[in-house]
N, CA, C and O atoms as a GROMACS GRO file, in nm:
protein
  352
    1MET      N    1   0.112  -0.093  -0.007
    1MET     CA    2  -0.016   0.008  -0.009
    1MET      C    3   0.091   0.143   0.007
    1MET      O    4   0.205   0.138   0.054
    2ASN      N    5   0.039   0.233  -0.033
    2ASN     CA    6   0.141   0.336  -0.105
    2ASN      C    7   0.106   0.433  -0.006
    2ASN      O    8  -0.003   0.430   0.053
    3LYS      N    9   0.171   0.495   0.010
    3LYS     CA   10   0.211   0.608   0.143
    3LYS      C   11   0.051   0.684   0.160
    3LYS      O   12  -0.020   0.665   0.258
    4SER      N   13   0.015   0.765   0.049
    4SER     CA   14  -0.128   0.864   0.013
    4SER      C   15  -0.234   0.820   0.030
    4SER      O   16  -0.332   0.890   0.056
    5ILE      N   17  -0.236   0.669   0.017
    5ILE     CA   18  -0.378   0.572   0.023
    5ILE      C   19  -0.348   0.498   0.162
    5ILE      O   20  -0.416   0.396   0.164
    6ARG      N   21  -0.284   0.507   0.260
    6ARG     CA   22  -0.245   0.472   0.434
    6ARG      C   23  -0.301   0.625   0.452
    6ARG      O   24  -0.422   0.604   0.465
    7ILE      N   25  -0.287   0.730   0.458
    7ILE     CA   26  -0.295   0.856   0.491
    7ILE      C   27  -0.477   0.885   0.460
    7ILE      O   28  -0.562   0.917   0.543
    8SER      N   29  -0.488   0.866   0.352
    8SER     CA   30  -0.660   0.909   0.316
    8SER      C   31  -0.742   0.803   0.400
    8SER      O   32  -0.853   0.846   0.432
    9PHE      N   33  -0.712   0.668   0.447
    9PHE     CA   34  -0.707   0.578   0.519
    9PHE      C   35  -0.745   0.640   0.664
    9PHE      O   36  -0.852   0.624   0.724
   10ALA      N   37  -0.622   0.720   0.709
   10ALA     CA   38  -0.577   0.719   0.857
   10ALA      C   39  -0.732   0.872   0.880
   10ALA      O   40  -0.815   0.874   0.971
   11VAL      N   41  -0.720   0.975   0.763
   11VAL     CA   42  -0.798   1.074   0.748
   11VAL      C   43  -0.929   1.029   0.793
   11VAL      O   44  -0.970   1.063   0.904
   12VAL      N   45  -0.992   0.963   0.723
   12VAL     CA   46  -1.123   0.913   0.689
   12VAL      C   47  -1.183   0.813   0.830
   12VAL      O   48  -1.292   0.796   0.885
   13SER      N   49  -1.064   0.770   0.844
   13SER     CA   50  -1.067   0.670   0.993
   13SER      C   51  -1.100   0.744   1.121
   13SER      O   52  -1.150   0.694   1.222
   14LEU      N   53  -1.062   0.886   1.100
   14LEU     CA   54  -1.030   0.988   1.206
   14LEU      C   55  -1.162   1.050   1.248
   14LEU      O   56  -1.213   1.072   1.358
   15ALA      N   57  -1.216   1.082   1.056
   15ALA     CA   58  -1.318   1.258   1.074
   15ALA      C   59  -1.445   1.142   1.122
   15ALA      O   60  -1.525   1.196   1.198
   16ILE      N   61  -1.477   0.993   1.093
   16ILE     CA   62  -1.559   0.886   1.133
   16ILE      C   63  -1.572   0.855   1.280
   16ILE      O   64  -1.676   0.804   1.321
   17GLY      N   65  -1.475   0.882   1.362
   17GLY     CA   66  -1.398   0.868   1.489
   17GLY      C   67  -1.460   1.024   1.567
   17GLY      O   68  -1.482   1.059   1.683
   18VAL      N   69  -1.468   1.070   1.468
   18VAL     CA   70  -1.497   1.268   1.550
   18VAL      C   71  -1.670   1.300   1.518
   18VAL      O   72  -1.763   1.324   1.595
   19ILE      N   73  -1.666   1.294   1.434
   19ILE     CA   74  -1.824   1.352   1.393
   19ILE      C   75  -1.918   1.372   1.459
   19ILE      O   76  -1.999   1.462   1.482
   20PRO      N   77  -1.879   1.196   1.508
   20PRO     CA   78  -2.058   1.144   1.640
   20PRO      C   79  -2.050   1.249   1.710
   20PRO      O   80  -2.142   1.330   1.721
   21ASP      N   81  -1.895   1.262   1.786
   21ASP     CA   82  -1.954   1.303   1.937
   21ASP      C   83  -1.949   1.456   1.909
   21ASP      O   84  -1.962   1.535   2.003
   22SER      N   85  -1.928   1.501   1.771
   22SER     CA   86  -1.966   1.640   1.798
   22SER      C   87  -2.081   1.691   1.705
   22SER      O   88  -2.106   1.812   1.711
   23PHE      N   89  -2.140   1.629   1.636
   23PHE     CA   90  -2.293   1.683   1.593
   23PHE      C   91  -2.426   1.562   1.646
   23PHE      O   92  -2.548   1.567   1.628
   24GLY      N   93  -2.338   1.455   1.717
   24GLY     CA   94  -2.463   1.396   1.770
   24GLY      C   95  -2.511   1.420   1.886
   24GLY      O   96  -2.574   1.338   1.953
   25PHE      N   97  -2.475   1.569   1.926
   25PHE     CA   98  -2.599   1.601   2.058
   25PHE      C   99  -2.668   1.752   2.029
   25PHE      O  100  -2.684   1.831   1.936
   26GLY      N  101  -2.686   1.743   2.125
   26GLY     CA  102  -2.770   1.892   2.121
   26GLY      C  103  -2.717   2.037   2.191
   26GLY      O  104  -2.680   2.063   2.306
   27HIS      N  105  -2.721   2.066   2.148
   27HIS     CA  106  -2.638   2.225   2.247
   27HIS      C  107  -2.790   2.314   2.227
   27HIS      O  108  -2.906   2.298   2.188
   28GLU      N  109  -2.727   2.385   2.266
   28GLU     CA  110  -2.824   2.518   2.341
   28GLU      C  111  -2.838   2.607   2.316
   28GLU      O  112  -2.749   2.687   2.348
   29VAL      N  113  -2.923   2.643   2.262
   29VAL     CA  114  -2.948   2.785   2.188
   29VAL      C  115  -3.006   2.940   2.266
   29VAL      O  116  -2.960   3.053   2.249
   30VAL      N  117  -3.081   2.913   2.322
   30VAL     CA  118  -3.143   3.020   2.446
   30VAL      C  119  -3.210   2.915   2.524
   30VAL      O  120  -3.278   2.818   2.488
   31ARG      N  121  -3.161   2.977   2.685
   31ARG     CA  122  -3.257   2.940   2.800
   31ARG      C  123  -3.244   3.070   2.806
   31ARG      O  124  -3.152   3.142   2.768
   32THR      N  125  -3.430   3.114   2.903
   32THR     CA  126  -3.479   3.182   3.030
   32THR      C  127  -3.548   3.112   3.093
   32THR      O  128  -3.569   2.993   3.068
   33ASP      N  129  -3.600   3.184   3.194
   33ASP     CA  130  -3.674   3.140   3.262
   33ASP      C  131  -3.847   3.076   3.260
   33ASP      O  132  -3.903   3.000   3.340
   34LYS      N  133  -3.897   3.140   3.140
   34LYS     CA  134  -4.030   3.116   3.047
   34LYS      C  135  -3.960   3.052   2.885
   34LYS      O  136  -4.016   3.091   2.782
   35PHE      N  137  -3.869   2.979   2.878
   35PHE     CA  138  -3.811   2.932   2.720
   35PHE      C  139  -3.693   2.918   2.739
   35PHE      O  140  -3.609   2.989   2.794
   36ASP      N  141  -3.684   2.751   2.656
   36ASP     CA  142  -3.575   2.697   2.640
   36ASP      C  143  -3.580   2.623   2.548
   36ASP      O  144  -3.663   2.532   2.541
   37LEU      N  145  -3.464   2.656   2.433
   37LEU     CA  146  -3.447   2.609   2.291
   37LEU      C  147  -3.282   2.521   2.302
   37LEU      O  148  -3.184   2.557   2.368
   38ASN      N  149  -3.295   2.423   2.231
   38ASN     CA  150  -3.202   2.359   2.184
   38ASN      C  151  -3.253   2.274   2.026
   38ASN      O  152  -3.368   2.254   1.989
   39ILE      N  153  -3.122   2.234   1.955
   39ILE     CA  154  -3.114   2.222   1.860
   39ILE      C  155  -2.941   2.091   1.830
   39ILE      O  156  -2.825   2.072   1.866
   40GLY      N  157  -3.048   2.042   1.741
   40GLY     CA  158  -2.889   1.923   1.788
   40GLY      C  159  -2.942   1.822   1.670
   40GLY      O  160  -3.054   1.852   1.630
   41GLY      N  161  -2.886   1.711   1.608
   41GLY     CA  162  -2.808   1.654   1.481
   41GLY      C  163  -2.815   1.506   1.440
   41GLY      O  164  -2.747   1.462   1.533
   42ARG      N  165  -2.845   1.406   1.373
   42ARG     CA  166  -2.756   1.340   1.340
   42ARG      C  167  -2.737   1.310   1.227
   42ARG      O  168  -2.790   1.377   1.138
   43THR      N  169  -2.666   1.212   1.201
   43THR     CA  170  -2.585   1.128   1.055
   43THR      C  171  -2.613   0.987   1.057
   43THR      O  172  -2.646   0.929   1.161
   44GLN      N  173  -2.598   0.920   0.927
   44GLN     CA  174  -2.601   0.742   0.948
   44GLN      C  175  -2.545   0.795   0.833
   44GLN      O  176  -2.596   0.864   0.744
   45LEU      N  177  -2.397   0.740   0.852
   45LEU     CA  178  -2.303   0.759   0.711
   45LEU      C  179  -2.248   0.612   0.615
   45LEU      O  180  -2.137   0.575   0.655
   46VAL      N  181  -2.295   0.541   0.520
   46VAL     CA  182  -2.282   0.412   0.484
   46VAL      C  183  -2.158   0.400   0.399
   46VAL      O  184  -2.158   0.462   0.293
   47GLY      N  185  -2.040   0.318   0.436
   47GLY     CA  186  -1.916   0.324   0.328
   47GLY      C  187  -1.917   0.189   0.256
   47GLY      O  188  -1.993   0.098   0.292
   48TYR      N  189  -1.860   0.181   0.189
   48TYR     CA  190  -1.833   0.053   0.040
   48TYR      C  191  -1.676   0.074   0.007
   48TYR      O  192  -1.635   0.176  -0.049
   49GLY      N  193  -1.566  -0.067   0.061
   49GLY     CA  194  -1.505  -0.047   0.006
   49GLY      C  195  -1.438  -0.150  -0.140
   49GLY      O  196  -1.471  -0.267  -0.124
   50GLN      N  197  -1.376  -0.132  -0.238
   50GLN     CA  198  -1.388  -0.215  -0.341
   50GLN      C  199  -1.226  -0.227  -0.394
   50GLN      O  200  -1.170  -0.119  -0.412
   51TYR      N  201  -1.170  -0.315  -0.413
   51TYR     CA  202  -1.075  -0.371  -0.472
   51TYR      C  203  -1.047  -0.416  -0.587
   51TYR      O  204  -1.031  -0.537  -0.600
   52VAL      N  205  -1.032  -0.319  -0.710
   52VAL     CA  206  -1.036  -0.342  -0.914
   52VAL      C  207  -0.885  -0.375  -0.931
   52VAL      O  208  -0.790  -0.358  -0.855
   53ASN      N  209  -0.896  -0.429  -1.055
   53ASN     CA  210  -0.772  -0.452  -1.084
   53ASN      C  211  -0.805  -0.389  -1.267
   53ASN      O  212  -0.837  -0.443  -1.373
   54ASP      N  213  -0.784  -0.291  -1.233
   54ASP     CA  214  -0.763  -0.151  -1.301
   54ASP      C  215  -0.616  -0.125  -1.342
   54ASP      O  216  -0.528  -0.068  -1.278
   55PRO      N  217  -0.614  -0.180  -1.460
   55PRO     CA  218  -0.461  -0.079  -1.503
   55PRO      C  219  -0.508   0.046  -1.501
   55PRO      O  220  -0.462   0.127  -1.421
   56ILE      N  221  -0.573   0.068  -1.561
   56ILE     CA  222  -0.623   0.244  -1.594
   56ILE      C  223  -0.612   0.351  -1.478
   56ILE      O  224  -0.547   0.456  -1.470
   57LYS      N  225  -0.699   0.288  -1.391
   57LYS     CA  226  -0.697   0.399  -1.246
   57LYS      C  227  -0.718   0.345  -1.112
   57LYS      O  228  -0.758   0.229  -1.114
   58ASP      N  229  -0.702   0.398  -0.992
   58ASP     CA  230  -0.655   0.339  -0.908
   58ASP      C  231  -0.767   0.240  -0.836
   58ASP      O  232  -0.890   0.238  -0.835
   59LYS      N  233  -0.641   0.143  -0.764
   59LYS     CA  234  -0.711  -0.007  -0.780
   59LYS      C  235  -0.805  -0.022  -0.647
   59LYS      O  236  -0.880  -0.119  -0.635
   60ILE      N  237  -0.797   0.067  -0.562
   60ILE     CA  238  -0.917   0.094  -0.445
   60ILE      C  239  -0.986   0.219  -0.465
   60ILE      O  240  -0.964   0.332  -0.509
   61ARG      N  241  -1.059   0.164  -0.425
   61ARG     CA  242  -1.198   0.240  -0.488
   61ARG      C  243  -1.303   0.259  -0.346
   61ARG      O  244  -1.352   0.153  -0.306
   62LEU      N  245  -1.331   0.364  -0.283
   62LEU     CA  246  -1.448   0.411  -0.142
   62LEU      C  247  -1.532   0.471  -0.212
   62LEU      O  248  -1.516   0.551  -0.304
   63TYR      N  249  -1.646   0.418  -0.151
   63TYR     CA  250  -1.744   0.449  -0.171
   63TYR      C  251  -1.877   0.472  -0.011
   63TYR      O  252  -1.926   0.394   0.070
   64LEU      N  253  -1.893   0.674  -0.047
   64LEU     CA  254  -1.932   0.692   0.119
   64LEU      C  255  -2.106   0.813   0.052
   64LEU      O  256  -2.126   0.914  -0.016
   65PHE      N  257  -2.189   0.710   0.129
   65PHE     CA  258  -2.270   0.729   0.177
   65PHE      C  259  -2.409   0.798   0.286
   65PHE      O  260  -2.437   0.747   0.395
   66LEU      N  261  -2.481   0.919   0.227
   66LEU     CA  262  -2.538   0.990   0.324
   66LEU      C  263  -2.642   0.858   0.321
   66LEU      O  264  -2.646   0.803   0.211
   67LYS      N  265  -2.733   0.796   0.435
   67LYS     CA  266  -2.852   0.709   0.468
   67LYS      C  267  -2.876   0.802   0.499
   67LYS      O  268  -2.912   0.873   0.405
   68GLN      N  269  -2.878   0.871   0.637
   68GLN     CA  270  -2.956   0.973   0.724
   68GLN      C  271  -2.979   1.070   0.750
   68GLN      O  272  -2.954   1.060   0.870
   69ALA      N  273  -3.014   1.180   0.736
   69ALA     CA  274  -2.999   1.243   0.820
   69ALA      C  275  -3.078   1.338   0.882
   69ALA      O  276  -3.155   1.393   0.803
   70ARG      N  277  -3.088   1.385   1.025
   70ARG     CA  278  -3.212   1.468   1.053
   70ARG      C  279  -3.188   1.599   1.147
   70ARG      O  280  -3.091   1.618   1.221
   71LEU      N  281  -3.286   1.677   1.128
   71LEU     CA  282  -3.220   1.798   1.241
   71LEU      C  283  -3.305   1.767   1.347
   71LEU      O  284  -3.394   1.691   1.307
   72ASN      N  285  -3.315   1.791   1.454
   72ASN     CA  286  -3.406   1.772   1.615
   72ASN      C  287  -3.436   1.905   1.687
   72ASN      O  288  -3.368   1.926   1.787
   73LEU      N  289  -3.530   2.000   1.651
   73LEU     CA  290  -3.523   2.093   1.815
   73LEU      C  291  -3.593   2.078   1.894
   73LEU      O  292  -3.704   2.039   1.858
   74ASN      N  293  -3.577   2.094   1.999
   74ASN     CA  294  -3.661   2.083   2.142
   74ASN      C  295  -3.624   2.140   2.233
   74ASN      O  296  -3.515   2.192   2.256
   75GLY      N  297  -3.721   2.133   2.295
   75GLY     CA  298  -3.735   2.235   2.440
   75GLY      C  299  -3.823   2.278   2.570
   75GLY      O  300  -3.868   2.184   2.636
   76ARG      N  301  -3.855   2.422   2.618
   76ARG     CA  302  -3.894   2.408   2.656
   76ARG      C  303  -4.023   2.523   2.676
   76ARG      O  304  -3.970   2.609   2.746
   77LEU      N  305  -4.167   2.569   2.649
   77LEU     CA  306  -4.246   2.710   2.684
   77LEU      C  307  -4.294   2.677   2.793
   77LEU      O  308  -4.297   2.574   2.859
   78GLU      N  309  -4.334   2.790   2.805
   78GLU     CA  310  -4.399   2.829   2.947
   78GLU      C  311  -4.516   2.758   2.996
   78GLU      O  312  -4.542   2.710   3.106
   79ALA      N  313  -4.596   2.768   2.855
   79ALA     CA  314  -4.771   2.674   2.835
   79ALA      C  315  -4.772   2.546   2.814
   79ALA      O  316  -4.862   2.464   2.829
   80MET      N  317  -4.617   2.531   2.763
   80MET     CA  318  -4.609   2.340   2.663
   80MET      C  319  -4.466   2.297   2.773
   80MET      O  320  -4.343   2.307   2.774
   81GLU      N  321  -4.539   2.263   2.828
   81GLU     CA  322  -4.402   2.135   2.917
   81GLU      C  323  -4.309   2.116   2.862
   81GLU      O  324  -4.210   2.167   2.915
   82ARG      N  325  -4.276   2.018   2.702
   82ARG     CA  326  -4.210   2.029   2.657
   82ARG      C  327  -4.240   1.991   2.543
   82ARG      O  328  -4.333   1.914   2.518
   83MET      N  329  -4.153   2.046   2.448
   83MET     CA  330  -4.183   2.038   2.316
   83MET      C  331  -4.055   1.974   2.213
   83MET      O  332  -3.938   1.995   2.243
   84ASP      N  333  -4.089   1.897   2.094
   84ASP     CA  334  -4.008   1.813   2.032
   84ASP      C  335  -4.052   1.835   1.929
   84ASP      O  336  -4.174   1.832   1.915
   85VAL      N  337  -3.918   1.880   1.762
   85VAL     CA  338  -3.955   1.870   1.646
   85VAL      C  339  -3.859   1.842   1.619
   85VAL      O  340  -3.756   1.895   1.662
   86GLN      N  341  -3.867   1.679   1.476
   86GLN     CA  342  -3.758   1.650   1.378
   86GLN      C  343  -3.817   1.661   1.274
   86GLN      O  344  -3.937   1.645   1.251
   87TYR      N  345  -3.702   1.698   1.179
   87TYR     CA  346  -3.699   1.698   1.073
   87TYR      C  347  -3.610   1.612   0.996
   87TYR      O  348  -3.491   1.624   1.023
   88ASN      N  349  -3.656   1.490   0.869
   88ASN     CA  350  -3.580   1.399   0.806
   88ASN      C  351  -3.563   1.456   0.685
   88ASN      O  352  -3.496   1.399   0.599
   0.00000   0.00000   0.00000
């Protein structure tokens, strides 16, 4: 395996390990005595790798697909105890 392929695998592995921790939780946008609003989200990625004997192009091919993406808004309003809205 040449050096550029190893570096690419390392970067992809690091990104897959770091992204879910930073974007998977809700973050507080507004907090008062009468109103709270949090925003969050979730993504689900699927990747496939393939090794092909091709003399013209690279032999290793990676395909990454976004399987699911969600935006989540939740919070509290004085009249309503809890509200939760999700967009797929």
